[in-house]
PDB file of N, CA, C and O in Angstrom:
ATOM      1  N   UNK A   1      50.078  78.058   3.591  1.00  0.00           N
ATOM      2  CA  UNK A   1      49.941  79.220   4.453  1.00  0.00           C
ATOM      3  C   UNK A   1      50.046  78.787   5.919  1.00  0.00           C
ATOM      4  O   UNK A   1      49.372  77.856   6.359  1.00  0.00           O
ATOM      5  N   UNK A   2      50.894  79.473   6.645  1.00  0.00           N
ATOM      6  CA  UNK A   2      51.057  79.167   8.074  1.00  0.00           C
ATOM      7  C   UNK A   2      49.994  79.920   8.872  1.00  0.00           C
ATOM      8  O   UNK A   2      49.715  81.093   8.623  1.00  0.00           O
ATOM      9  N   UNK A   3      49.426  79.225   9.814  1.00  0.00           N
ATOM     10  CA  UNK A   3      48.417  79.827  10.690  1.00  0.00           C
ATOM     11  C   UNK A   3      49.088  80.448  11.912  1.00  0.00           C
ATOM     12  O   UNK A   3      50.111  79.949  12.381  1.00  0.00           O
ATOM     13  N   UNK A   4      48.521  81.523  12.423  1.00  0.00           N
ATOM     14  CA  UNK A   4      49.003  82.124  13.669  1.00  0.00           C
ATOM     15  C   UNK A   4      48.459  81.313  14.839  1.00  0.00           C
ATOM     16  O   UNK A   4      47.541  80.508  14.681  1.00  0.00           O
ATOM     17  N   UNK A   5      49.045  81.540  16.025  1.00  0.00           N
ATOM     18  CA  UNK A   5      48.546  80.833  17.215  1.00  0.00           C
ATOM     19  C   UNK A   5      47.082  81.166  17.474  1.00  0.00           C
ATOM     20  O   UNK A   5      46.316  80.305  17.907  1.00  0.00           O
ATOM     21  N   UNK A   6      46.687  82.413  17.212  1.00  0.00           N
ATOM     22  CA  UNK A   6      45.288  82.811  17.420  1.00  0.00           C
ATOM     23  C   UNK A   6      44.362  82.054  16.464  1.00  0.00           C
ATOM     24  O   UNK A   6      43.283  81.609  16.853  1.00  0.00           O
ATOM     25  N   UNK A   7      44.802  81.915  15.208  1.00  0.00           N
ATOM     26  CA  UNK A   7      43.989  81.178  14.227  1.00  0.00           C
ATOM     27  C   UNK A   7      43.907  79.697  14.579  1.00  0.00           C
ATOM     28  O   UNK A   7      42.860  79.071  14.417  1.00  0.00           O
ATOM     29  N   UNK A   8      45.011  79.144  15.058  1.00  0.00           N
ATOM     30  CA  UNK A   8      45.014  77.736  15.461  1.00  0.00           C
ATOM     31  C   UNK A   8      44.088  77.534  16.657  1.00  0.00           C
ATOM     32  O   UNK A   8      43.296  76.591  16.678  1.00  0.00           O
ATOM     33  N   UNK A   9      44.183  78.407  17.644  1.00  0.00           N
ATOM     34  CA  UNK A   9      43.310  78.313  18.821  1.00  0.00           C
ATOM     35  C   UNK A   9      41.844  78.387  18.407  1.00  0.00           C
ATOM     36  O   UNK A   9      41.023  77.593  18.866  1.00  0.00           O
ATOM     37  N   UNK A  10      41.525  79.328  17.555  1.00  0.00           N
ATOM     38  CA  UNK A  10      40.148  79.483  17.087  1.00  0.00           C
ATOM     39  C   UNK A  10      39.676  78.238  16.333  1.00  0.00           C
ATOM     40  O   UNK A  10      38.561  77.759  16.542  1.00  0.00           O
ATOM     41  N   UNK A  11      40.531  77.724  15.461  1.00  0.00           N
ATOM     42  CA  UNK A  11      40.189  76.516  14.701  1.00  0.00           C
ATOM     43  C   UNK A  11      40.021  75.307  15.599  1.00  0.00           C
ATOM     44  O   UNK A  11      39.102  74.511  15.410  1.00  0.00           O
ATOM     45  N   UNK A  12      40.910  75.166  16.579  1.00  0.00           N
ATOM     46  CA  UNK A  12      40.788  74.054  17.529  1.00  0.00           C
ATOM     47  C   UNK A  12      39.501  74.159  18.325  1.00  0.00           C
ATOM     48  O   UNK A  12      38.827  73.158  18.571  1.00  0.00           O
ATOM     49  N   UNK A  13      39.164  75.382  18.726  1.00  0.00           N
ATOM     50  CA  UNK A  13      37.933  75.592  19.496  1.00  0.00           C
ATOM     51  C   UNK A  13      36.720  75.152  18.680  1.00  0.00           C
ATOM     52  O   UNK A  13      35.792  74.548  19.218  1.00  0.00           O
ATOM     53  N   UNK A  14      36.727  75.455  17.377  1.00  0.00           N
ATOM     54  CA  UNK A  14      35.621  75.028  16.507  1.00  0.00           C
ATOM     55  C   UNK A  14      35.569  73.510  16.400  1.00  0.00           C
ATOM     56  O   UNK A  14      34.490  72.920  16.445  1.00  0.00           O
ATOM     57  N   UNK A  15      36.731  72.876  16.258  1.00  0.00           N
ATOM     58  CA  UNK A  15      36.788  71.409  16.149  1.00  0.00           C
ATOM     59  C   UNK A  15      36.281  70.769  17.444  1.00  0.00           C
ATOM     60  O   UNK A  15      35.492  69.825  17.402  1.00  0.00           O
ATOM     61  N   UNK A  16      36.730  71.278  18.592  1.00  0.00           N
ATOM     62  CA  UNK A  16      36.288  70.739  19.888  1.00  0.00           C
ATOM     63  C   UNK A  16      34.784  70.937  20.044  1.00  0.00           C
ATOM     64  O   UNK A  16      34.086  70.047  20.529  1.00  0.00           O
ATOM     65  N   UNK A  17      34.289  72.089  19.639  1.00  0.00           N
ATOM     66  CA  UNK A  17      32.856  72.370  19.707  1.00  0.00           C
ATOM     67  C   UNK A  17      32.062  71.373  18.869  1.00  0.00           C
ATOM     68  O   UNK A  17      31.045  70.850  19.325  1.00  0.00           O
ATOM     69  N   UNK A  18      32.520  71.108  17.646  1.00  0.00           N
ATOM     70  CA  UNK A  18      31.821  70.163  16.768  1.00  0.00           C
ATOM     71  C   UNK A  18      31.821  68.753  17.350  1.00  0.00           C
ATOM     72  O   UNK A  18      30.829  68.033  17.234  1.00  0.00           O
ATOM     73  N   UNK A  19      32.931  68.355  17.975  1.00  0.00           N
ATOM     74  CA  UNK A  19      33.062  66.990  18.489  1.00  0.00           C
ATOM     75  C   UNK A  19      32.342  66.799  19.823  1.00  0.00           C
ATOM     76  O   UNK A  19      31.760  65.741  20.062  1.00  0.00           O
ATOM     77  N   UNK A  20      32.373  67.817  20.700  1.00  0.00           N
ATOM     78  CA  UNK A  20      31.892  67.632  22.073  1.00  0.00           C
ATOM     79  C   UNK A  20      30.680  68.473  22.436  1.00  0.00           C
ATOM     80  O   UNK A  20      29.989  68.182  23.412  1.00  0.00           O
ATOM     81  N   UNK A  21      30.415  69.525  21.647  1.00  0.00           N
ATOM     82  CA  UNK A  21      29.333  70.433  22.000  1.00  0.00           C
ATOM     83  C   UNK A  21      29.744  71.490  23.008  1.00  0.00           C
ATOM     84  O   UNK A  21      28.921  72.317  23.403  1.00  0.00           O
ATOM     85  N   UNK A  22      31.004  71.481  23.433  1.00  0.00           N
ATOM     86  CA  UNK A  22      31.492  72.510  24.353  1.00  0.00           C
ATOM     87  C   UNK A  22      31.463  73.873  23.672  1.00  0.00           C
ATOM     88  O   UNK A  22      31.686  73.976  22.465  1.00  0.00           O
ATOM     89  N   UNK A  23      31.194  74.899  24.436  1.00  0.00           N
ATOM     90  CA  UNK A  23      31.196  76.255  23.886  1.00  0.00           C
ATOM     91  C   UNK A  23      32.597  76.605  23.393  1.00  0.00           C
ATOM     92  O   UNK A  23      33.592  76.272  24.037  1.00  0.00           O
ATOM     93  N   UNK A  24      32.666  77.277  22.250  1.00  0.00           N
ATOM     94  CA  UNK A  24      33.945  77.694  21.682  1.00  0.00           C
ATOM     95  C   UNK A  24      34.741  78.504  22.708  1.00  0.00           C
ATOM     96  O   UNK A  24      35.960  78.367  22.800  1.00  0.00           O
ATOM     97  N   UNK A  25      34.048  79.346  23.478  1.00  0.00           N
ATOM     98  CA  UNK A  25      34.711  80.196  24.466  1.00  0.00           C
ATOM     99  C   UNK A  25      35.368  79.392  25.589  1.00  0.00           C
ATOM    100  O   UNK A  25      36.271  79.889  26.261  1.00  0.00           O
ATOM    101  N   UNK A  26      34.918  78.155  25.795  1.00  0.00           N
ATOM    102  CA  UNK A  26      35.469  77.320  26.875  1.00  0.00           C
ATOM    103  C   UNK A  26      36.856  76.773  26.523  1.00  0.00           C
ATOM    104  O   UNK A  26      37.601  76.353  27.408  1.00  0.00           O
ATOM    105  N   UNK A  27      37.196  76.779  25.252  1.00  0.00           N
ATOM    106  CA  UNK A  27      38.470  76.222  24.802  1.00  0.00           C
ATOM    107  C   UNK A  27      39.532  77.319  24.873  1.00  0.00           C
ATOM    108  O   UNK A  27      39.740  78.078  23.926  1.00  0.00           O
ATOM    109  N   UNK A  28      40.197  77.374  26.035  1.00  0.00           N
ATOM    110  CA  UNK A  28      41.215  78.393  26.298  1.00  0.00           C
ATOM    111  C   UNK A  28      42.578  77.717  26.404  1.00  0.00           C
ATOM    112  O   UNK A  28      42.663  76.530  26.721  1.00  0.00           O
ATOM    113  N   UNK A  29      43.655  78.480  26.137  1.00  0.00           N
ATOM    114  CA  UNK A  29      44.999  77.874  26.116  1.00  0.00           C
ATOM    115  C   UNK A  29      45.382  77.103  27.366  1.00  0.00           C
ATOM    116  O   UNK A  29      46.050  76.074  27.266  1.00  0.00           O
ATOM    117  N   UNK A  30      44.979  77.568  28.540  1.00  0.00           N
ATOM    118  CA  UNK A  30      45.405  76.910  29.782  1.00  0.00           C
ATOM    119  C   UNK A  30      44.533  75.724  30.180  1.00  0.00           C
ATOM    120  O   UNK A  30      44.784  75.098  31.209  1.00  0.00           O
ATOM    121  N   UNK A  31      43.530  75.410  29.396  1.00  0.00           N
ATOM    122  CA  UNK A  31      42.617  74.307  29.733  1.00  0.00           C
ATOM    123  C   UNK A  31      43.227  72.953  29.369  1.00  0.00           C
ATOM    124  O   UNK A  31      43.820  72.790  28.303  1.00  0.00           O
ATOM    125  N   UNK A  32      43.071  71.994  30.268  1.00  0.00           N
ATOM    126  CA  UNK A  32      43.480  70.620  30.013  1.00  0.00           C
ATOM    127  C   UNK A  32      42.356  69.923  29.247  1.00  0.00           C
ATOM    128  O   UNK A  32      41.184  70.047  29.601  1.00  0.00           O
ATOM    129  N   UNK A  33      42.723  69.191  28.197  1.00  0.00           N
ATOM    130  CA  UNK A  33      41.706  68.479  27.422  1.00  0.00           C
ATOM    131  C   UNK A  33      40.935  67.495  28.302  1.00  0.00           C
ATOM    132  O   UNK A  33      39.711  67.402  28.202  1.00  0.00           O
ATOM    133  N   UNK A  34      41.643  66.762  29.162  1.00  0.00           N
ATOM    134  CA  UNK A  34      41.011  65.731  29.986  1.00  0.00           C
ATOM    135  C   UNK A  34      40.373  66.318  31.244  1.00  0.00           C
ATOM    136  O   UNK A  34      39.189  66.104  31.504  1.00  0.00           O
ATOM    137  N   UNK A  35      41.159  67.053  32.018  1.00  0.00           N
ATOM    138  CA  UNK A  35      40.692  67.516  33.329  1.00  0.00           C
ATOM    139  C   UNK A  35      39.680  68.653  33.251  1.00  0.00           C
ATOM    140  O   UNK A  35      38.690  68.650  33.983  1.00  0.00           O
ATOM    141  N   UNK A  36      39.917  69.623  32.372  1.00  0.00           N
ATOM    142  CA  UNK A  36      39.037  70.793  32.307  1.00  0.00           C
ATOM    143  C   UNK A  36      37.910  70.648  31.285  1.00  0.00           C
ATOM    144  O   UNK A  36      36.774  71.056  31.528  1.00  0.00           O
ATOM    145  N   UNK A  37      38.246  70.058  30.137  1.00  0.00           N
ATOM    146  CA  UNK A  37      37.255  69.976  29.055  1.00  0.00           C
ATOM    147  C   UNK A  37      36.572  68.614  28.997  1.00  0.00           C
ATOM    148  O   UNK A  37      35.634  68.419  28.223  1.00  0.00           O
ATOM    149  N   UNK A  38      37.045  67.664  29.821  1.00  0.00           N
ATOM    150  CA  UNK A  38      36.424  66.335  29.935  1.00  0.00           C
ATOM    151  C   UNK A  38      36.343  65.613  28.582  1.00  0.00           C
ATOM    152  O   UNK A  38      35.312  65.041  28.228  1.00  0.00           O
ATOM    153  N   UNK A  39      37.449  65.654  27.842  1.00  0.00           N
ATOM    154  CA  UNK A  39      37.506  65.010  26.527  1.00  0.00           C
ATOM    155  C   UNK A  39      38.142  63.632  26.697  1.00  0.00           C
ATOM    156  O   UNK A  39      39.246  63.513  27.228  1.00  0.00           O
ATOM    157  N   UNK A  40      37.439  62.596  26.245  1.00  0.00           N
ATOM    158  CA  UNK A  40      37.974  61.240  26.370  1.00  0.00           C
ATOM    159  C   UNK A  40      38.909  60.928  25.200  1.00  0.00           C
ATOM    160  O   UNK A  40      39.032  61.716  24.262  1.00  0.00           O
ATOM    161  N   UNK A  41      39.565  59.767  25.270  1.00  0.00           N
ATOM    162  CA  UNK A  41      40.588  59.434  24.279  1.00  0.00           C
ATOM    163  C   UNK A  41      40.012  59.277  22.871  1.00  0.00           C
ATOM    164  O   UNK A  41      40.677  59.614  21.891  1.00  0.00           O
ATOM    165  N   UNK A  42      38.796  58.775  22.765  1.00  0.00           N
ATOM    166  CA  UNK A  42      38.187  58.613  21.439  1.00  0.00           C
ATOM    167  C   UNK A  42      37.887  59.972  20.818  1.00  0.00           C
ATOM    168  O   UNK A  42      38.184  60.203  19.646  1.00  0.00           O
ATOM    169  N   UNK A  43      37.303  60.862  21.598  1.00  0.00           N
ATOM    170  CA  UNK A  43      37.038  62.216  21.098  1.00  0.00           C
ATOM    171  C   UNK A  43      38.346  62.939  20.773  1.00  0.00           C
ATOM    172  O   UNK A  43      38.422  63.690  19.801  1.00  0.00           O
ATOM    173  N   UNK A  44      39.364  62.709  21.588  1.00  0.00           N
ATOM    174  CA  UNK A  44      40.656  63.362  21.351  1.00  0.00           C
ATOM    175  C   UNK A  44      41.234  62.925  20.015  1.00  0.00           C
ATOM    176  O   UNK A  44      41.788  63.744  19.281  1.00  0.00           O
ATOM    177  N   UNK A  45      41.112  61.645  19.693  1.00  0.00           N
ATOM    178  CA  UNK A  45      41.641  61.169  18.406  1.00  0.00           C
ATOM    179  C   UNK A  45      40.880  61.807  17.241  1.00  0.00           C
ATOM    180  O   UNK A  45      41.481  62.155  16.224  1.00  0.00           O
ATOM    181  N   UNK A  46      39.575  61.959  17.385  1.00  0.00           N
ATOM    182  CA  UNK A  46      38.781  62.622  16.347  1.00  0.00           C
ATOM    183  C   UNK A  46      39.216  64.074  16.196  1.00  0.00           C
ATOM    184  O   UNK A  46      39.346  64.579  15.081  1.00  0.00           O
ATOM    185  N   UNK A  47      39.440  64.736  17.319  1.00  0.00           N
ATOM    186  CA  UNK A  47      39.896  66.130  17.299  1.00  0.00           C
ATOM    187  C   UNK A  47      41.256  66.225  16.597  1.00  0.00           C
ATOM    188  O   UNK A  47      41.483  67.130  15.794  1.00  0.00           O
ATOM    189  N   UNK A  48      42.157  65.286  16.907  1.00  0.00           N
ATOM    190  CA  UNK A  48      43.487  65.280  16.288  1.00  0.00           C
ATOM    191  C   UNK A  48      43.371  65.100  14.774  1.00  0.00           C
ATOM    192  O   UNK A  48      44.002  65.835  14.014  1.00  0.00           O
ATOM    193  N   UNK A  49      42.574  64.135  14.335  1.00  0.00           N
ATOM    194  CA  UNK A  49      42.408  63.888  12.897  1.00  0.00           C
ATOM    195  C   UNK A  49      41.834  65.132  12.210  1.00  0.00           C
ATOM    196  O   UNK A  49      42.305  65.527  11.143  1.00  0.00           O
ATOM    197  N   UNK A  50      40.827  65.742  12.816  1.00  0.00           N
ATOM    198  CA  UNK A  50      40.236  66.946  12.222  1.00  0.00           C
ATOM    199  C   UNK A  50      41.225  68.111  12.202  1.00  0.00           C
ATOM    200  O   UNK A  50      41.247  68.894  11.252  1.00  0.00           O
ATOM    201  N   UNK A  51      42.041  68.223  13.247  1.00  0.00           N
ATOM    202  CA  UNK A  51      43.061  69.284  13.286  1.00  0.00           C
ATOM    203  C   UNK A  51      44.127  69.047  12.222  1.00  0.00           C
ATOM    204  O   UNK A  51      44.600  69.992  11.591  1.00  0.00           O
ATOM    205  N   UNK A  52      44.507  67.780  12.023  1.00  0.00           N
ATOM    206  CA  UNK A  52      45.479  67.464  10.977  1.00  0.00           C
ATOM    207  C   UNK A  52      44.957  67.901   9.610  1.00  0.00           C
ATOM    208  O   UNK A  52      45.693  68.480   8.811  1.00  0.00           O
ATOM    209  N   UNK A  53      43.689  67.619   9.353  1.00  0.00           N
ATOM    210  CA  UNK A  53      43.084  68.008   8.072  1.00  0.00           C
ATOM    211  C   UNK A  53      42.982  69.523   7.944  1.00  0.00           C
ATOM    212  O   UNK A  53      43.332  70.087   6.908  1.00  0.00           O
ATOM    213  N   UNK A  54      42.503  70.179   8.995  1.00  0.00           N
ATOM    214  CA  UNK A  54      42.279  71.623   8.938  1.00  0.00           C
ATOM    215  C   UNK A  54      43.576  72.402   8.760  1.00  0.00           C
ATOM    216  O   UNK A  54      43.633  73.361   7.991  1.00  0.00           O
ATOM    217  N   UNK A  55      44.627  71.979   9.481  1.00  0.00           N
ATOM    218  CA  UNK A  55      45.877  72.748   9.479  1.00  0.00           C
ATOM    219  C   UNK A  55      46.973  72.127   8.613  1.00  0.00           C
ATOM    220  O   UNK A  55      48.094  72.634   8.577  1.00  0.00           O
ATOM    221  N   UNK A  56      46.655  71.025   7.911  1.00  0.00           N
ATOM    222  CA  UNK A  56      47.622  70.353   7.021  1.00  0.00           C
ATOM    223  C   UNK A  56      48.923  69.993   7.745  1.00  0.00           C
ATOM    224  O   UNK A  56      50.021  70.268   7.260  1.00  0.00           O
ATOM    225  N   UNK A  57      48.771  69.376   8.911  1.00  0.00           N
ATOM    226  CA  UNK A  57      49.925  68.910   9.677  1.00  0.00           C
ATOM    227  C   UNK A  57      49.721  67.437  10.023  1.00  0.00           C
ATOM    228  O   UNK A  57      48.620  66.902   9.894  1.00  0.00           O
ATOM    229  N   UNK A  58      50.796  66.794  10.463  1.00  0.00           N
ATOM    230  CA  UNK A  58      50.712  65.409  10.914  1.00  0.00           C
ATOM    231  C   UNK A  58      51.025  65.375  12.408  1.00  0.00           C
ATOM    232  O   UNK A  58      52.047  65.906  12.843  1.00  0.00           O
ATOM    233  N   UNK A  59      50.151  64.756  13.187  1.00  0.00           N
ATOM    234  CA  UNK A  59      50.373  64.593  14.622  1.00  0.00           C
ATOM    235  C   UNK A  59      50.456  63.087  14.886  1.00  0.00           C
ATOM    236  O   UNK A  59      49.428  62.415  14.960  1.00  0.00           O
ATOM    237  N   UNK A  60      51.675  62.553  15.028  1.00  0.00           N
ATOM    238  CA  UNK A  60      51.827  61.109  15.252  1.00  0.00           C
ATOM    239  C   UNK A  60      51.097  60.656  16.521  1.00  0.00           C
ATOM    240  O   UNK A  60      51.006  61.398  17.499  1.00  0.00           O
ATOM    241  N   UNK A  61      50.586  59.440  16.485  1.00  0.00           N
ATOM    242  CA  UNK A  61      49.832  58.913  17.621  1.00  0.00           C
ATOM    243  C   UNK A  61      50.626  59.005  18.921  1.00  0.00           C
ATOM    244  O   UNK A  61      50.057  59.289  19.975  1.00  0.00           O
ATOM    245  N   UNK A  62      51.946  58.766  18.855  1.00  0.00           N
ATOM    246  CA  UNK A  62      52.739  58.787  20.084  1.00  0.00           C
ATOM    247  C   UNK A  62      52.952  60.203  20.623  1.00  0.00           C
ATOM    248  O   UNK A  62      53.437  60.369  21.742  1.00  0.00           O
ATOM    249  N   UNK A  63      52.598  61.211  19.849  1.00  0.00           N
ATOM    250  CA  UNK A  63      52.709  62.601  20.315  1.00  0.00           C
ATOM    251  C   UNK A  63      51.408  63.103  20.940  1.00  0.00           C
ATOM    252  O   UNK A  63      51.422  64.091  21.674  1.00  0.00           O
ATOM    253  N   UNK A  64      50.303  62.449  20.665  1.00  0.00           N
ATOM    254  CA  UNK A  64      49.005  62.915  21.169  1.00  0.00           C
ATOM    255  C   UNK A  64      48.997  62.966  22.690  1.00  0.00           C
ATOM    256  O   UNK A  64      48.423  63.884  23.276  1.00  0.00           O
ATOM    257  N   UNK A  65      49.630  61.986  23.335  1.00  0.00           N
ATOM    258  CA  UNK A  65      49.666  61.962  24.809  1.00  0.00           C
ATOM    259  C   UNK A  65      50.387  63.176  25.386  1.00  0.00           C
ATOM    260  O   UNK A  65      50.159  63.538  26.540  1.00  0.00           O
ATOM    261  N   UNK A  66      51.256  63.810  24.592  1.00  0.00           N
ATOM    262  CA  UNK A  66      51.980  65.000  25.053  1.00  0.00           C
ATOM    263  C   UNK A  66      51.133  66.269  24.966  1.00  0.00           C
ATOM    264  O   UNK A  66      51.518  67.310  25.499  1.00  0.00           O
ATOM    265  N   UNK A  67      49.990  66.188  24.302  1.00  0.00           N
ATOM    266  CA  UNK A  67      49.129  67.357  24.126  1.00  0.00           C
ATOM    267  C   UNK A  67      48.111  67.415  25.262  1.00  0.00           C
ATOM    268  O   UNK A  67      46.926  67.145  25.064  1.00  0.00           O
ATOM    269  N   UNK A  68      48.580  67.766  26.436  1.00  0.00           N
ATOM    270  CA  UNK A  68      47.716  67.763  27.622  1.00  0.00           C
ATOM    271  C   UNK A  68      46.785  68.971  27.653  1.00  0.00           C
ATOM    272  O   UNK A  68      45.621  68.863  28.041  1.00  0.00           O
ATOM    273  N   UNK A  69      47.308  70.114  27.242  1.00  0.00           N
ATOM    274  CA  UNK A  69      46.502  71.335  27.288  1.00  0.00           C
ATOM    275  C   UNK A  69      46.230  71.850  25.878  1.00  0.00           C
ATOM    276  O   UNK A  69      46.865  71.434  24.909  1.00  0.00           O
ATOM    277  N   UNK A  70      45.289  72.746  25.795  1.00  0.00           N
ATOM    278  CA  UNK A  70      44.966  73.377  24.509  1.00  0.00           C
ATOM    279  C   UNK A  70      46.218  74.079  23.970  1.00  0.00           C
ATOM    280  O   UNK A  70      46.507  74.013  22.776  1.00  0.00           O
ATOM    281  N   UNK A  71      46.953  74.747  24.857  1.00  0.00           N
ATOM    282  CA  UNK A  71      48.167  75.450  24.431  1.00  0.00           C
ATOM    283  C   UNK A  71      49.215  74.482  23.886  1.00  0.00           C
ATOM    284  O   UNK A  71      49.914  74.814  22.928  1.00  0.00           O
ATOM    285  N   UNK A  72      49.337  73.286  24.481  1.00  0.00           N
ATOM    286  CA  UNK A  72      50.267  72.276  23.963  1.00  0.00           C
ATOM    287  C   UNK A  72      49.918  71.960  22.510  1.00  0.00           C
ATOM    288  O   UNK A  72      50.803  71.873  21.659  1.00  0.00           O
ATOM    289  N   UNK A  73      48.640  71.791  22.233  1.00  0.00           N
ATOM    290  CA  UNK A  73      48.195  71.466  20.876  1.00  0.00           C
ATOM    291  C   UNK A  73      48.450  72.628  19.922  1.00  0.00           C
ATOM    292  O   UNK A  73      48.911  72.423  18.799  1.00  0.00           O
ATOM    293  N   UNK A  74      48.152  73.846  20.368  1.00  0.00           N
ATOM    294  CA  UNK A  74      48.378  75.032  19.528  1.00  0.00           C
ATOM    295  C   UNK A  74      49.851  75.133  19.161  1.00  0.00           C
ATOM    296  O   UNK A  74      50.189  75.331  17.994  1.00  0.00           O
ATOM    297  N   UNK A  75      50.733  74.998  20.153  1.00  0.00           N
ATOM    298  CA  UNK A  75      52.172  75.122  19.909  1.00  0.00           C
ATOM    299  C   UNK A  75      52.673  73.990  19.008  1.00  0.00           C
ATOM    300  O   UNK A  75      53.512  74.221  18.137  1.00  0.00           O
ATOM    301  N   UNK A  76      52.163  72.763  19.213  1.00  0.00           N
ATOM    302  CA  UNK A  76      52.587  71.640  18.380  1.00  0.00           C
ATOM    303  C   UNK A  76      52.201  71.892  16.922  1.00  0.00           C
ATOM    304  O   UNK A  76      53.016  71.712  16.018  1.00  0.00           O
ATOM    305  N   UNK A  77      50.965  72.304  16.703  1.00  0.00           N
ATOM    306  CA  UNK A  77      50.498  72.560  15.335  1.00  0.00           C
ATOM    307  C   UNK A  77      51.292  73.708  14.717  1.00  0.00           C
ATOM    308  O   UNK A  77      51.683  73.635  13.551  1.00  0.00           O
ATOM    309  N   UNK A  78      51.531  74.758  15.483  1.00  0.00           N
ATOM    310  CA  UNK A  78      52.306  75.910  14.982  1.00  0.00           C
ATOM    311  C   UNK A  78      53.676  75.454  14.520  1.00  0.00           C
ATOM    312  O   UNK A  78      54.114  75.811  13.427  1.00  0.00           O
ATOM    313  N   UNK A  79      54.366  74.657  15.354  1.00  0.00           N
ATOM    314  CA  UNK A  79      55.712  74.184  15.012  1.00  0.00           C
ATOM    315  C   UNK A  79      55.698  73.170  13.875  1.00  0.00           C
ATOM    316  O   UNK A  79      56.645  73.111  13.090  1.00  0.00           O
ATOM    317  N   UNK A  80      54.640  72.371  13.776  1.00  0.00           N
ATOM    318  CA  UNK A  80      54.556  71.357  12.722  1.00  0.00           C
ATOM    319  C   UNK A  80      54.369  71.985  11.339  1.00  0.00           C
ATOM    320  O   UNK A  80      54.652  71.346  10.325  1.00  0.00           O
ATOM    321  N   UNK A  81      53.901  73.210  11.295  1.00  0.00           N
ATOM    322  CA  UNK A  81      53.691  73.901  10.014  1.00  0.00           C
ATOM    323  C   UNK A  81      55.008  74.341   9.385  1.00  0.00           C
ATOM    324  O   UNK A  81      55.138  74.393   8.162  1.00  0.00           O
ATOM    325  N   UNK A  82      55.990  74.661  10.243  1.00  0.00           N
ATOM    326  CA  UNK A  82      57.227  75.284   9.763  1.00  0.00           C
ATOM    327  C   UNK A  82      58.111  74.305   9.011  1.00  0.00           C
ATOM    328  O   UNK A  82      59.187  74.678   8.544  1.00  0.00           O
TER     329      UNK A  82
END
């Protein structure tokens, strides 16, 4: 089953909340993982692994650096499903 962008955003927000304690509402598409949400590289890798499991996609390590914003991650996961 393919997830919509809204479902992916919601799922990512839950994953970020579990990993960092940030409020789900703080995880918005235009937010930068590093600059706005203050997520370090170790937490980011945990978030990526959890997102891969939740959405049944593969995010190669060399692509993680391209996921600067929440929207980048949502779009990557959306496209990886197809």
